[in-house]
N, C-alpha and C positions, 0 to 999 in steps of 0.2 A: 194817101192811104185812107180808106174809109174806116170809120170806127166800128169795132165789133160790139155786138149787143149781148149782155148777160141777162139771163132770166133770174130774178130774185122772187121766190114765192114767200108769201106771208110777210111782206115788207112793211105792212101797216101795224103789225104786232109789236110787242115791247122790244124784243131784241132786234127784229128786222128794221124797225123805225129808227133805231140807233145806228144800225149797220149801213142803211142806204145812204144817208148824208156823208158818213165816213168814207164809204166806198167811192162815191162820186167825187169827193174832194181828193182822195188819195190816188185814184186811177183815172186821170183825165182822158185816157185813151179809150175808155169804154162808155157805151150807153147802158142805162139800166132800164129794164122792163120789169115793173113790179106787179105781180099777179096776186091779188088778195081777195078773199071772199067777203071781207068786212063782217065777220061774225061779231059777237059782243067783245071779242078780244082785239079786234082791229079798229084803228082810229086814224082817219086821214088828217086830223089836226096835228098828229105827231109828225107829219111830213110836210108841214107848211113851208119849211125852208127849202124844199126841193121842187115845189109846185111850178116855179117859173124857170127851172133849169132845163135848157134845151136838150140835154142828154138824158132826161128822165121822162118815162112814160108810165102812167098807171092804168091797169086794166082790172076791173072788178070781175071776178069769176072764180070758179071752183077748180081746184087741182084734180078733182075726180072727173071733170068734163073732158073726155078723151078728144072730142072734135075740136074743142077750143084750144087745148094744149097743143095739139098737132098743128093747128092753124097758126098759133103764135110762133112756133118753131120755124114754120115755112115763111111766114110774112116778115119776120124780123131776123131771119137767118141766125138763130140763137147759137152762140159759141161757148156758152158755159151756163151752168145752173148752180145757184146757191139756195138750198132748200130749207127754209125756216118753217114753212106753213105746217102747223100741227095744232090739234086740240091738246091743251096742256094743263088744264086745271084738275088736279087729282080729285078734289071733292066732287066736281061735276062728273068725272068718270065713274065714281062710285054710284051716283044717282042714276046716270044714264050712259052706259058704255058705248052704245051704237055709233054715235058720231065719231068717237075715237077710233073705232075699227075702220069706219069709212074713210075718214080724212087721213089718218096716220098710216094705214096699211094700203088701202086702195089708191089713195092719192099719190103716195110715194111710187107705187107700181106704175100708175099712169104716166108720171113724169119720167121714170126710168125707161119705160117702153118708148116714149116719144123721143127721148135722147138717143136711145139705141138705134131706132129706125132712121133718125135724121142724120146721125153722125157716122153710122156704120153700115157697110154693105153686106157683111156676113160675120159670124163669130170670129173674132181675132182680126178682122179686116176693117180698118178705118177708112172712110172715104178720103180721097186726096184733098188736102186743105183743111181737114178737120182733126188733124193729129193732136192739136193742143187743147181740144175741147174737154172740159172736166165737169163732173157732177159732184158737188160737195153737199153732203148730207149732215144736218145739225141734229144731234141727239142729246141724250141726258145721262147723268150718272145713275138715275133710278133703275136703269136696265140691269144693274149689277146687284140689285136687292139691298140688303141692309148689312151694316158692319157692326161688330162688337165694339168694346171700348177702344181697341187699338187696331192698327192696320189701315191701309189705304187701298182704294180701287186703282188698279193699273189696267192697261189695255188688254191684259191677258186674264183678268178676273172673269170667271165663268158667269154667264148671264143667269140671273135668278129674279126676274121682275115679280113684284108682289101686288100691283094694282092693275086694273084694266088699262089705265093710262100707260104705265111703264111696260106692260106686256105688248101694247100696240106699238110703242116706240121700238122695243126689242125686235118685233116682227119686221118693222121697216128697216132696221139696221141690217137684218139678215138678208132681206131682199137686195139691198144695195151691195152687200158682199157677194151675193149670188150673181148679180149682173157683171161684176168684175171677173169672177172665177169662170163663169160660163161663157160670157160673150167678149170678155176683154175690155169692157167699158171702163174708161178712166174715171174712177171714183175715189173720193176720200170721205172719211167720216170723222166727226168730232163729238165727243161726249163731255158735256160741261156740268159743273156743279151749279148750285142755286145762283141765279143772277139777281142783281139789284141795281137801282140807279134811276135816272130820269125816264119818264114815259111808261113806267110799269103799270099794269092794270090794277085798279083800286082794290080788287078782291085779295091780292097777294099780301103776304105777311107784313112786309115793311111799309107799304102804302097804307095798309089798314091801321097799323100802330100810329102812324103820323096823323091820319084822318081822325081817329078816335080821340087822340090827345087834344087836338085842336077844337074838337066838338065837345070836349068834356064828357065823353061817353066811356062806358067800361071797355077796356082793351081785352078781347077774348084770346086766351092762350090755351091751346090744346093740352089735355092731360096734366102732367107735372111740369111741362115747359122745358124738360131736359133733353128733348130731341135735338141732335146735333146736325148742323149743316155746314158745308164749306161754302163761303160766300165769295162771289166773283163779281167785280164791278163790270157793268155791261160793256163799257168801252174797251176794257181789257179783253173781254171775250171777242168783241168785234175785230180787234187787231189780231187776235189768235186765228180767227176764221180766215181772214184775208191772207195771213201768212201760210196757212195750210193749203188754201186754194191756189196760191202762187207756187209754193215750194215743197209742199208735202209729196210723199211718194205714193204713186197710184196703188190703190188697194189697201192702204194703211189707215189705221184708226189712231187718233190723237186725243188724249184726255186734256181738258182745259179746266184748271181749278185755281182758286185764289190763295190757297194755303191760309185760309182765314176761318178756322173752325170756331163756331159759336153755338151755344145752346140758344133756344128761342128766348129763354129768360135773359140771357146776356144781351141779346139783340134789343129786346124791349127796354132793358135797363139803360143801354147806351143811348137809345133814341130819347127816352124820357129825360136823361141827364142833359143832352144837347138842347132839347126844347125848354127845359127849366131855365137855361141860360139865354137862349135866343129869343124865346117868347114866353115868359113866365105866365102861369095861369092867373086869372083875375083873382081867384080866391087865395092866392099866395101859397097854395099847397104844391107839392111835387106831383108831376104827372104819374109817378110810380103808384100813387094811391088808386089809380084807375084800373090797375091790373086785376083781371078776374080769370079764374080757371074754368074752362068748359070741358064737356065730355070729349074724350079723345076721338080722333078720326079712326074709322075702321081700317085695320091693317096698316097702321101708321109706322113706317120704317123708323128705326131708332137713330141711326147715325149714317151719314154719307160723308165721305172725304176722298178727295181725288189726289193722286200722285201725278203731277204734270211734268215729271222729269223728262220724258221722251220729247215733248214739245220744246221744253227749255234747252235740252242738250242738242237735239238734232236740228231744230229750226231757229233756235236763239230767241224764243219768246220769253218775256217775263212780264208779270203784272206790274203796272205803274202805280196802282193804288193799293194801299192796305185798307182794312175795314174802317179804321178811324178816319182816314182822308176821304174815302169813298162815301161813307155814310153822311159826312158833313156836306159834301157836294149834293147828295141826294135830297137831304132835308131842305137845303137852301133852294133846290129846284122846285120842290113842292110848295114852298113859300111863294115863289114867283108865280 
């Protein structure tokens, strides 16, 4: 039996580059075709361990390139899509929203359209042999807007995105939904909370804290530092995605969260304490003394928190790491 090929978009990004090695190892029956544009957020060094794997192929290209995407489907007989590729830095979306609209909305549309044309002959009619082909779309909890002090985002929380980034992701989610309801395309969607772990882009909160500590530079914290996020260790997220892709119900959305709510101040505090033990500062002071408060981000959502009950009860997922174990692994990876 010949091996089927799965298209993974954005596999050189933070979550994608954790997912690709995990997927290759866990599913030996599949080849992986990784399509990534390699913008500032993509880094092929993150996929060194896959380079010589005969089941892995990398293609540099843009998900908005209709001809390229169509060609890849035909040449590789693509049997599934796991779609990570997205512009995701909120600060960048405030400065320049256009790439977010292009990649997140147009790019998702291009992929959906290619999958529909390649797998289906008409609305509701799948081509023989393509019945099991699935399109899994990775999204974010930011589409739900912001929470008060209490409550959690569930799969039925109304969409209320507040930034150009989250609005573009919300739009892509709705396109995925429409392709299921209009054409019968086999889709699933997952909305995740903040990820952390190895290979994360240096601009993000946790790598920034680690980097600034080690350089003895001020650690910038937005506003009062009391914005709350639910933190998910990246490998736990990858396991959740694979589970949904395998066993999720077509047309359904699943929230993936770590049940690890922390304020930004608690995060910086935990990392400083870890570093004080693992790599004490030369001046003998605690890294906590480097914390500085900076002007808050425009439209900064106060609190996100995810209820992952559906994924836990229906598909049996559970996070292996809590924040304390995950952050220790993360800090040690950055040391290496």
